[in-house]
DRENLO-577586 format. One record per residue (C-alpha): residue number from 1; residue in three letters; x, y, z. Coordinates in steps of 0.05 Angstrom, whole numbers, plus 5000, padded with zeros to 4 digits. Layout:
// residues N
REC   num   residuo     px     py     pz
REC   NUM       ALA      X      Y      Z
...
// end
This chain:
// residues 251
REC   num   residuo     px     py     pz
REC     1       MET   1444   6335   9065
REC     2       PHE   1407   6278   9030
REC     3       SER   1348   6291   8984
REC     4       ASP   1300   6265   9038
REC     5       GLY   1324   6319   9087
REC     6       ARG   1371   6277   9129
REC     7       ARG   1438   6305   9148
REC     8       HIS   1498   6277   9111
REC     9       PRO   1533   6229   9159
REC    10       GLY   1603   6244   9136
REC    11       TRP   1650   6207   9090
REC    12       TYR   1683   6167   9145
REC    13       ASN   1616   6137   9165
REC    14       LEU   1594   6126   9093
REC    15       LEU   1659   6093   9070
REC    16       ILE   1686   6058   9131
REC    17       ARG   1642   6054   9193
REC    18       TYR   1575   6039   9162
REC    19       PRO   1601   5986   9113
REC    20       LEU   1636   5950   9171
REC    21       GLU   1573   5953   9213
REC    22       VAL   1530   5925   9157
REC    23       LEU   1581   5870   9144
REC    24       GLY   1576   5849   9217
REC    25       ALA   1500   5853   9214
REC    26       TYR   1498   5808   9152
REC    27       ILE   1545   5757   9184
REC    28       LEU   1502   5755   9247
REC    29       ILE   1436   5750   9210
REC    30       GLY   1465   5696   9165
REC    31       PHE   1487   5657   9226
REC    32       PHE   1417   5661   9257
REC    33       MET   1386   5643   9190
REC    34       VAL   1420   5576   9185
REC    35       LEU   1402   5555   9256
REC    36       PRO   1337   5520   9272
REC    37       THR   1284   5570   9296
REC    38       GLY   1287   5552   9370
REC    39       TRP   1363   5550   9371
REC    40       ALA   1367   5618   9338
REC    41       SER   1320   5648   9389
REC    42       ASP   1357   5616   9448
REC    43       THR   1424   5639   9421
REC    44       GLY   1400   5710   9410
REC    45       GLY   1371   5711   9481
REC    46       TRP   1437   5686   9510
REC    47       LEU   1477   5739   9472
REC    48       GLY   1428   5793   9495
REC    49       ARG   1433   5772   9568
REC    50       LYS   1509   5769   9567
REC    51       LEU   1525   5832   9526
REC    52       GLY   1465   5879   9535
REC    53       PRO   1473   5896   9610
REC    54       ARG   1545   5917   9596
REC    55       ILE   1532   5970   9543
REC    56       GLY   1517   6043   9552
REC    57       ALA   1442   6039   9537
REC    58       SER   1433   5998   9600
REC    59       LYS   1456   6058   9642
REC    60       ARG   1396   6096   9615
REC    61       ALA   1350   6037   9630
REC    62       ARG   1376   6034   9702
REC    63       ARG   1366   6109   9710
REC    64       ASN   1295   6107   9682
REC    65       LEU   1275   6047   9725
REC    66       SER   1301   6082   9787
REC    67       ARG   1260   6143   9768
REC    68       VAL   1193   6109   9754
REC    69       MET   1198   6049   9801
REC    70       PRO   1238   6072   9861
REC    71       GLU   1204   6019   9904
REC    72       LEU   1242   5963   9868
REC    73       SER   1306   5936   9895
REC    74       GLU   1370   5941   9854
REC    75       ALA   1367   5866   9841
REC    76       GLU   1295   5871   9816
REC    77       ARG   1313   5928   9769
REC    78       GLU   1373   5890   9744
REC    79       GLN   1329   5829   9729
REC    80       ILE   1283   5872   9687
REC    81       ILE   1342   5897   9647
REC    82       ILE   1368   5825   9636
REC    83       ASP   1298   5803   9614
REC    84       MET   1294   5863   9567
REC    85       TRP   1359   5844   9533
REC    86       ASP   1339   5771   9530
REC    87       ASN   1276   5791   9492
REC    88       LEU   1312   5840   9446
REC    89       GLY   1366   5789   9430
REC    90       ARG   1313   5736   9415
REC    91       SER   1272   5784   9372
REC    92       ILE   1333   5802   9330
REC    93       ALA   1352   5729   9321
REC    94       GLU   1280   5713   9302
REC    95       TYR   1278   5762   9243
REC    96       PRO   1301   5710   9192
REC    97       HIS   1250   5662   9221
REC    98       LEU   1186   5704   9220
REC    99       SER   1154   5661   9167
REC   100       ARG   1179   5596   9198
REC   101       ILE   1150   5615   9266
REC   102       TRP   1081   5620   9234
REC   103       ASP   1094   5557   9193
REC   104       GLN   1102   5523   9262
REC   105       GLU   1039   5559   9288
REC   106       ASP   1012   5498   9325
REC   107       LYS   1070   5495   9373
REC   108       ARG   1093   5567   9374
REC   109       ILE   1032   5613   9371
REC   110       GLU   0969   5618   9413
REC   111       LYS   0920   5664   9377
REC   112       ILE   0870   5705   9415
REC   113       GLY   0822   5756   9385
REC   114       PHE   0843   5747   9313
REC   115       GLU   0770   5752   9293
REC   116       HIS   0777   5827   9305
REC   117       LEU   0820   5830   9242
REC   118       ASP   0754   5834   9205
REC   119       ALA   0758   5908   9221
REC   120       LEU   0815   5911   9170
REC   121       SER   0769   5887   9114
REC   122       ASP   0720   5947   9113
REC   123       PRO   0735   5986   9049
REC   124       GLU   0693   6044   9074
REC   125       ARG   0730   6055   9139
REC   126       PRO   0806   6045   9148
REC   127       CYS   0836   6016   9211
REC   128       ILE   0898   6032   9251
REC   129       THR   0928   5978   9296
REC   130       VAL   0968   6005   9355
REC   131       SER   1021   5966   9393
REC   132       GLY   1089   5972   9425
REC   133       HIS   1156   5938   9421
REC   134       LEU   1135   5879   9463
REC   135       ALA   1157   5806   9456
REC   136       ASN   1168   5797   9381
REC   137       TRP   1128   5857   9357
REC   138       GLU   1130   5836   9283
REC   139       LEU   1092   5770   9291
REC   140       ALA   1021   5799   9296
REC   141       GLN   1031   5835   9230
REC   142       VAL   1058   5771   9198
REC   143       GLY   0994   5736   9219
REC   144       ALA   0951   5793   9192
REC   145       LYS   0987   5791   9125
REC   146       ARG   0978   5715   9121
REC   147       MET   0904   5727   9129
REC   148       GLY   0903   5775   9071
REC   149       ARG   0904   5839   9113
REC   150       GLU   0972   5871   9102
REC   151       LEU   0985   5934   9142
REC   152       GLY   1024   5995   9120
REC   153       VAL   1079   6012   9170
REC   154       ILE   1113   6078   9189
REC   155       TYR   1185   6061   9207
REC   156       ARG   1245   6101   9231
REC   157       ARG   1306   6097   9186
REC   158       THR   1369   6072   9220
REC   159       ASN   1428   6120   9221
REC   160       ASN   1466   6069   9179
REC   161       ILE   1435   6077   9110
REC   162       TYR   1461   6010   9087
REC   163       ILE   1424   5971   9141
REC   164       ASN   1356   6000   9123
REC   165       SER   1349   5957   9060
REC   166       ALA   1368   5894   9099
REC   167       LEU   1316   5909   9153
REC   168       LEU   1262   5921   9102
REC   169       TRP   1280   5855   9068
REC   170       LEU   1277   5818   9134
REC   171       ARG   1209   5850   9149
REC   172       ARG   1177   5826   9084
REC   173       PRO   1136   5771   9118
REC   174       ALA   1105   5826   9161
REC   175       SER   1095   5881   9109
REC   176       THR   1121   5908   9044
REC   177       ILE   1083   5974   9051
REC   178       ASN   1133   6018   9086
REC   179       PHE   1132   6093   9099
REC   180       ALA   1196   6125   9127
REC   181       LYS   1185   6170   9187
REC   182       GLY   1183   6244   9165
REC   183       SER   1140   6293   9128
REC   184       GLU   1143   6255   9061
REC   185       GLY   1129   6188   9094
REC   186       GLY   1072   6219   9133
REC   187       LYS   1040   6245   9069
REC   188       ARG   1046   6176   9037
REC   189       ALA   1015   6143   9099
REC   190       MET   0956   6191   9097
REC   191       ALA   0946   6176   9023
REC   192       HIS   0947   6102   9040
REC   193       LEU   0892   6112   9092
REC   194       LYS   0852   6157   9045
REC   195       SER   0853   6102   8993
REC   196       GLY   0824   6052   9043
REC   197       GLY   0889   6020   9067
REC   198       ASN   0905   6003   9139
REC   199       LEU   0964   6023   9183
REC   200       GLY   1002   5989   9239
REC   201       LEU   1035   6038   9287
REC   202       MET   1084   6028   9344
REC   203       ILE   1069   6083   9394
REC   204       ASP   1119   6071   9450
REC   205       GLN   1176   6113   9424
REC   206       LYS   1194   6183   9447
REC   207       LEU   1180   6239   9397
REC   208       ASN   1212   6305   9415
REC   209       GLU   1161   6344   9375
REC   210       GLY   1103   6304   9405
REC   211       LEU   1054   6319   9461
REC   212       PRO   1070   6311   9535
REC   213       VAL   1029   6252   9560
REC   214       PRO   1035   6224   9632
REC   215       PHE   1074   6159   9632
REC   216       PHE   1086   6127   9701
REC   217       GLY   1066   6196   9727
REC   218       ILE   1120   6231   9687
REC   219       PRO   1107   6273   9624
REC   220       ALA   1132   6236   9562
REC   221       MET   1135   6267   9493
REC   222       THR   1088   6223   9454
REC   223       ALA   1070   6219   9380
REC   224       PRO   0998   6243   9367
REC   225       ALA   0994   6209   9298
REC   226       VAL   0943   6156   9319
REC   227       ALA   0893   6207   9344
REC   228       SER   0906   6254   9286
REC   229       PHE   0897   6200   9233
REC   230       ALA   0836   6170   9267
REC   231       LEU   0801   6238   9271
REC   232       LYS   0820   6258   9201
REC   233       PHE   0800   6193   9166
REC   234       ASN   0748   6166   9214
REC   235       CYS   0792   6105   9228
REC   236       ARG   0778   6047   9273
REC   237       ILE   0832   6036   9325
REC   238       LEU   0851   5964   9341
REC   239       PRO   0899   5953   9400
REC   240       VAL   0947   5894   9391
REC   241       GLN   0992   5860   9442
REC   242       THR   1042   5804   9432
REC   243       GLU   1066   5765   9493
REC   244       ARG   1126   5720   9496
REC   245       LEU   1105   5658   9536
REC   246       ASP   1173   5625   9540
REC   247       GLY   1230   5618   9491
REC   248       CYS   1202   5621   9421
REC   249       ARG   1128   5614   9440
REC   250       PHE   1079   5671   9436
REC   251       ARG   1008   5692   9452
// end
């Protein structure tokens, strides 16, 4: 058991499996880093489309799509899965390019509603932005930070403890105010709000200890943190959506 309450992963994982995984991750990220931004995104999308549908997680995606969208044909469900992996592959490949994408804002980003970021500037009333893992979900926070409105983020640690530091380093253009998911991270996030800081939350992940909320007509265990924080600290709530237009262009 680690000091933060996580279960010890075992010596095999710590000494062999996790180091090999992080080595592969560093090589892949380094490869994407040296490519031009558009090439990196296209390569990541190609890898996602070719490899993603073949791995085990896609079986769950097929099962879930059959459950919530039974009216779709098998070909239509398969196209959704291919598109999902294309986007995920692109988003991973774009991590080393988060700043460059905004540097190329004129040709890569269409901004709508950024005037609402003024809600993040009220020292008397904190704000929580809510979004999901859509398109490249980091880019809106990169834009907010560039405008002087950095958001604190609650994140889930990866099982591989060595990869966490790499991910936080890659996310620096989006935020350097990070709270690990868990009781201690929750306390720090609340202290951040209490002091007048703002939070950016992704609310589309299952939480076993959450509340059952209808999703496509099926109860889904959903984190109540947004509502709890908003009521406790009288927060504004600002919905945020990022849309991938094509390739490495976003709205």
